[in-house]
Every structure is written in structure tokens, then in C-alpha cells.
C-alpha angles and dihedrals in degrees: 000000000000096000091060087050088060092051089050089054093049088050090057093047089050091056094044094053092043093055094035100052111010100061094034102051109017121196099277113122095003123134138167119000097358092052089050092050090051092050087053091055097049097083089053090111085074088066092070092053089046094047094052094042091052093044092054090048095050093045092049089050088054093049094047093049091051096043097097089058123088115256093010095157092048093050094045094051091047091052091047092047090050090051098044109031100059092055089043094053092044090052091049091050092049092050094047092046093047092048087048092050096041091060092059 
């Protein structure tokens, strides 16, 4: 469902803008276009809820589509692990290396 992927992306952007601009700058002393942009980022917290609801919906759809196949839970979790774990381990490695080099 590509249209839900678009909404998923918008939810991520809402959260990024909310955290990137809302907490850092606040609305004090803003006027004109910056104030309008800040006002547009305020409902960014909705993006988190939207992201998780859509993720659950999409994952449930994948599981229901694969249910008639044999070993559908096993193949689902293997695919999820192959998608998530490499990035997780790469992130852990980068964080470990950056903390090691920052001590020097």
C-alpha cells in the first residue's frame, strides 16, 4: 500500500520537525513566516501515534497475507530480523567507536 507509506513518511517528518524546531527555538520572539512554521510543527507529537498505528496495521496485513503459507511466523520474523538487525548492529558499532575515539 504505497499511499500508507506516504502517510508513514509524513508522520516521521512531523516528529522530526517537532523535535528539531519546537523544543530548540520555542515560539518566543517569533513573527511572520518563522512563527507560522513553528505553529505547523507543534502538532508533531501526533506523528508518533500515527507512525505506530500505521506500522501495526501494515505488519498485521503482512501476517494475515502470509497466514495460509507454511511457517509463516518463522519466515516473517526471519525477514524482520534481516531488515532490522544489520542496522542495529551497525549503529551499536558506530556508537561504540565514537565513544572510544572521543575519550582520546
